[in-house]
C-alpha positions as CSV (number, residue, x, y, z in Angstrom):
1,M,-20.6,-19.1,-17.2
2,I,-22.2,-20.6,-14.1
3,P,-19.7,-20.9,-11.2
4,S,-19.1,-24.5,-10.0
5,P,-20.2,-25.5,-6.5
6,F,-16.6,-25.5,-5.4
7,T,-16.1,-22.0,-6.8
8,I,-19.1,-20.8,-4.8
9,F,-17.7,-22.6,-1.7
10,L,-14.4,-20.8,-2.2
11,A,-16.1,-17.5,-2.5
12,C,-18.0,-18.0,0.7
13,M,-14.7,-19.0,2.4
14,A,-13.1,-15.8,1.2
15,L,-16.0,-13.8,2.7
16,F,-15.8,-15.8,6.0
17,F,-12.1,-15.2,6.5
18,T,-12.2,-11.5,6.9
19,L,-11.4,-9.6,10.1
20,P,-10.9,-6.1,11.5
21,A,-7.4,-4.7,11.7
22,G,-5.4,-5.8,14.7
23,A,-7.1,-9.2,15.0
24,Q,-5.1,-12.4,14.5
25,Q,-4.9,-13.5,10.8
26,P,-6.9,-16.7,10.2
27,P,-5.9,-19.4,7.7
28,L,-6.9,-18.5,4.1
29,P,-9.0,-20.7,1.8
30,G,-7.1,-23.7,0.3
31,Q,-6.0,-24.4,-3.3
32,A,-8.6,-24.2,-6.1
33,A,-8.4,-23.8,-9.8
34,G,-4.6,-23.5,-9.8
35,L,-4.6,-20.9,-7.0
36,S,-3.4,-21.1,-3.4
37,W,-3.8,-18.3,-0.9
38,I,-0.6,-17.7,1.1
39,S,-1.2,-14.8,3.5
40,G,-3.3,-11.8,4.3
41,G,-7.0,-11.3,4.4
42,A,-9.9,-9.4,2.8
43,V,-10.1,-6.3,5.0
44,E,-10.0,-2.6,4.2
45,G,-6.4,-1.4,4.0
46,G,-5.1,-4.9,3.8
47,L,-3.9,-7.3,1.2
48,M,-4.0,-10.9,0.1
49,V,-1.1,-12.8,-1.4
50,A,-1.6,-15.8,-3.7
51,R,0.4,-18.2,-5.8
52,V,-0.7,-19.7,-9.0
53,A,0.3,-22.8,-11.0
54,P,2.2,-22.3,-14.2
55,G,0.0,-21.0,-17.0
56,V,-2.7,-19.7,-14.7
57,R,-3.8,-16.1,-15.2
58,L,-5.6,-13.8,-12.8
59,A,-7.8,-10.8,-13.4
60,L,-9.4,-8.5,-10.8
61,D,-12.5,-6.7,-11.9
62,G,-11.4,-7.1,-15.5
63,E,-7.8,-6.0,-15.1
64,P,-5.0,-8.6,-15.4
65,L,-2.9,-9.0,-12.2
66,P,0.9,-9.0,-12.5
67,L,2.7,-12.1,-11.4
68,T,6.3,-12.8,-10.2
69,A,8.4,-15.3,-12.1
70,D,7.4,-18.0,-9.6
71,G,3.7,-17.2,-9.8
72,H,3.1,-14.9,-6.8
73,A,0.3,-12.2,-7.0
74,M,-1.3,-9.8,-4.6
75,I,-4.6,-8.0,-4.2
76,G,-5.0,-4.9,-2.1
77,F,-8.1,-3.3,-0.6
78,H,-8.7,0.5,-0.3
79,R,-9.8,2.3,2.8
80,D,-13.4,2.4,1.6
81,S,-13.9,-1.0,-0.1
82,D,-17.7,-1.3,0.1
83,V,-18.1,-2.9,-3.3
84,P,-17.2,-6.6,-3.7
85,A,-14.2,-7.4,-6.0
86,H,-14.4,-10.2,-8.6
87,L,-11.3,-12.3,-9.1
88,V,-11.2,-14.5,-12.3
89,V,-8.8,-17.4,-12.3
90,T,-8.2,-18.8,-15.8
91,N,-6.5,-22.1,-16.3
92,Q,-4.3,-23.2,-19.2
93,D,-7.2,-25.1,-20.7
94,G,-9.4,-22.0,-20.7
95,T,-11.7,-22.9,-17.8
96,R,-12.5,-20.0,-15.5
97,H,-13.4,-19.8,-11.8
98,I,-14.8,-16.6,-10.2
99,I,-14.0,-15.7,-6.6
100,I,-15.9,-12.9,-4.9
101,L,-13.9,-11.0,-2.4
102,E,-15.7,-8.7,0.0
103,A,-13.5,-6.7,2.3
104,A,-14.4,-6.5,6.0
105,Q,-15.3,-2.9,6.9
106,R,-13.4,-0.9,9.5
107,D,-14.1,2.0,11.9
108,Y,-11.7,4.9,11.6
109,A,-10.6,7.4,14.2
110,V,-10.9,11.2,13.9
111,Q,-7.7,13.1,14.4
112,R,-7.5,16.9,15.0
113,I,-4.3,18.7,14.2
114,D,-3.9,22.4,14.9
115,G,-1.1,24.9,14.4
116,L,-0.6,24.2,10.7
117,K,0.3,27.1,8.4
118,R,-3.0,28.5,6.9
119,D,-1.7,28.2,3.4
120,H,-1.1,24.4,3.9
121,V,-4.7,23.9,4.9
122,T,-6.4,26.2,2.4
123,P,-3.8,26.9,-0.4
124,P,-3.8,30.3,-2.1
125,P,-4.5,30.4,-5.8
126,A,-0.9,31.1,-6.6
127,V,0.2,27.6,-5.6
128,L,-2.7,25.6,-7.2
129,E,-0.7,25.1,-10.4
130,R,2.2,23.6,-8.4
131,I,-0.2,21.4,-6.5
132,G,-1.6,20.1,-9.8
133,A,1.9,19.4,-11.1
134,D,2.8,17.6,-7.9
135,S,-0.3,15.4,-8.2
136,A,0.5,14.5,-11.8
137,A,4.1,13.6,-10.9
138,V,2.9,11.3,-8.1
139,R,0.4,9.5,-10.3
140,A,3.0,8.9,-13.0
141,A,5.4,7.6,-10.4
142,R,2.9,5.2,-9.0
143,A,2.3,3.8,-12.5
144,R,5.9,2.7,-12.8
145,H,6.0,-0.9,-11.5
146,D,9.5,-2.0,-12.7
147,A,11.3,-2.8,-9.4
148,G,14.2,-4.6,-11.3
149,L,15.8,-7.6,-9.6
150,L,14.4,-6.6,-6.3
151,A,10.7,-7.0,-7.4
152,G,8.7,-9.0,-4.9
153,D,11.2,-8.7,-2.0
154,F,8.3,-7.3,0.1
155,L,6.9,-10.9,0.1
156,N,9.5,-11.6,2.7
157,G,7.9,-9.0,5.0
158,L,8.2,-5.2,5.4
159,D,10.6,-3.7,7.9
160,M,9.8,-0.4,9.7
161,P,11.6,2.3,7.8
162,V,12.3,4.2,11.1
163,E,11.8,3.5,14.8
164,G,9.8,6.0,16.8
165,Q,6.4,6.7,18.3
166,V,3.4,6.3,16.1
167,T,1.5,9.5,16.3
168,G,-0.9,9.1,13.3
169,V,-2.7,6.1,12.0
170,Y,-4.1,4.9,8.7
171,G,-7.6,5.9,7.7
172,S,-8.2,8.6,10.3
173,Q,-10.4,11.5,9.3
174,R,-8.3,14.6,9.6
175,I,-9.6,17.9,11.0
176,L,-6.9,20.4,10.2
177,N,-7.0,23.8,12.0
178,G,-10.7,23.0,12.6
179,E,-11.5,22.2,9.0
180,P,-12.4,18.6,7.7
181,R,-9.9,17.3,5.1
182,Q,-9.2,14.0,3.4
183,P,-8.4,10.9,5.5
184,H,-4.9,10.1,6.4
185,Y,-3.5,7.2,4.3
186,G,-0.2,6.7,6.1
187,I,1.2,6.0,9.5
188,D,3.1,8.9,11.2
189,I,6.3,7.9,13.1
190,A,7.8,10.7,15.2
191,A,11.6,10.6,15.4
192,P,14.3,13.2,15.8
193,R,15.2,15.3,12.8
194,G,18.0,13.7,10.8
195,T,17.2,10.1,11.8
196,P,18.0,7.8,8.9
197,V,15.0,6.4,6.9
198,A,15.6,2.9,5.5
199,A,13.8,1.0,2.7
200,P,11.3,-1.4,4.2
201,A,12.0,-3.8,1.3
202,G,13.9,-3.7,-1.9
203,G,12.7,-1.8,-4.9
204,R,13.3,1.0,-7.4
205,I,13.0,4.8,-6.7
206,T,10.3,6.3,-8.9
207,L,10.1,9.9,-7.6
208,V,12.2,12.3,-5.6
209,R,10.5,15.7,-5.4
210,D,9.8,18.6,-3.0
211,L,6.0,18.5,-2.9
212,Y,3.8,21.4,-1.6
213,F,1.9,19.4,1.0
214,S,4.3,16.5,1.8
215,G,7.7,18.3,1.4
216,W,10.6,16.2,0.3
217,T,9.0,13.0,-0.8
218,V,10.4,9.7,-2.1
219,L,8.3,7.1,-3.9
220,M,9.5,3.5,-4.4
221,T,8.0,0.6,-6.3
222,H,8.4,-2.9,-4.8
223,G,6.9,-4.7,-7.7
224,L,3.4,-6.2,-8.4
225,G,2.0,-2.7,-8.2
226,L,3.0,-2.1,-4.6
227,N,4.5,1.3,-3.8
228,S,6.0,2.9,-0.7
229,A,5.9,6.7,-0.1
230,F,8.1,8.5,2.4
231,L,6.9,12.0,3.2
232,H,8.3,15.2,5.0
233,L,12.0,14.2,4.7
234,D,14.7,16.6,5.7
235,S,17.2,15.2,3.2
236,V,17.2,12.6,0.4
237,T,20.1,10.3,-0.4
238,V,18.7,8.5,-3.5
239,A,17.8,9.4,-7.1
240,A,14.9,8.4,-9.4
241,G,15.6,5.2,-11.2
242,E,18.0,3.9,-8.5
243,E,17.5,0.4,-7.1
244,V,17.7,0.2,-3.3
245,E,18.0,-2.9,-1.3
246,R,16.1,-3.6,1.9
247,G,17.6,-1.5,4.7
248,G,19.3,1.0,2.3
249,I,19.1,4.6,3.5
250,I,16.8,6.8,1.3
251,G,16.9,10.0,3.4
252,T,16.4,11.4,6.9
253,V,13.4,12.3,9.0
254,G,12.3,15.9,8.7
255,S,9.3,18.3,8.9
256,T,9.0,19.7,5.4
257,G,5.7,20.5,3.8
258,R,2.5,20.4,5.9
259,S,3.9,19.2,9.2
260,T,4.0,20.3,12.9
261,G,7.2,18.5,13.8
262,P,9.8,16.0,12.7
263,H,8.2,12.7,11.7
264,L,8.0,10.2,8.8
265,D,4.7,9.7,7.1
266,W,5.0,6.2,5.5
267,R,2.4,5.2,3.0
268,L,1.6,2.1,0.9
269,D,-0.6,1.9,-2.2
270,W,-1.5,-0.8,-4.7
271,Q,-3.0,-0.1,-8.1
272,G,-4.4,3.2,-6.8
273,R,-5.7,1.6,-3.7
274,R,-4.3,3.1,-0.4
275,L,-3.2,0.4,2.0
276,D,-2.5,0.4,5.8
277,A,1.2,-0.1,6.2
278,A,0.8,-1.2,9.8
279,L,-1.8,-3.8,8.9
280,V,0.1,-5.0,5.8
281,R,3.3,-5.5,8.0
282,R,1.3,-7.8,10.3
283,Q,-0.2,-9.7,7.4
284,L,3.1,-10.4,5.8
285,A,4.9,-11.2,9.0
286,G,4.4,-14.9,8.7
287,Q,4.6,-15.1,4.9
288,R,7.8,-16.0,3.1
289,A,8.3,-16.3,-0.6
290,E,9.5,-19.8,-1.6
C-alpha cells in the first residue's frame, strides 16, 4: 500500500519533533487516521503517548499495541534505538496509515565505580546457575502486564519513589573496578538505609526476589507493557500478585547485591525496551489521562 501524502507528512512531523533528553518537549503531531498524540517524544529512553478513536488498532513493527479501555497507547524507545520503528494505524474500515518514528540519538556519560566485591564484577562459576535463574525470573515478570484496576495510572505522571541525591544516570557506560560492563539502565538515588520506597504510580507486583546482582528487587507492572523495577532494597513490604496504589510503600532503601552504599536503583522498561525514568517523568509531567 502506498502511504497517502498526509501520512508522509505525519511521518515527517514525527521525525521533526524529536529532541535530546533535558530539552523542553515540543508539541506532537496532530490527529490523523483516528490517532492523536498526547505527550512525549521520539528520543532514546523516552516514550510517546497516543489516544485512538474507537475501533482503531495500532501495531508497532508488526506487534499489536495494547490499549486502555479509553483508547490510550504508548510507545517506548530503547537506549540504542538506531533503527526506525514503523507504526501501523488501522481504522475500522480497514484503511491503514504508516507512521515512521525515528528516535533522536543521545550521548551517554561514562561512570567509573570502584570498590565493588570482585565476585559481583566477575562472578565465579558456582553462581552462574543462580544468575541464569534470576534472569529468567525477571524476564517472566516483565511479560506479565495485568495491572488490574490500576492499569494506566502512570498516564497521570510518575512520582519519585524516594527523595535523595541522584548519583547515577540512565544510559551511562559502566566501568566497574576498571572493567567495562553493560550500560546502566536506571537512575540511582542515594538515601539513608531504611528510607521508605513508594510506588511511583499504581500497579501490580510481579516479582519479589533476592537477585545476585541487584539484591532484594521488586518488579511492578503499570499496564500497557510499562514496568518499574526497584533494586538493592533493604526490606520488602509487598508480595507478588499484590495491587499497590500510587504512593504505597513497597520496601526500604538498602545496599543489597552489587552496591557500594545505600541507594535505590529505579528502572523502567517497556516491551523489553529500557527507558529513562528521569526523562519519562518529564515527558508525562504535563499529560493527564481524560
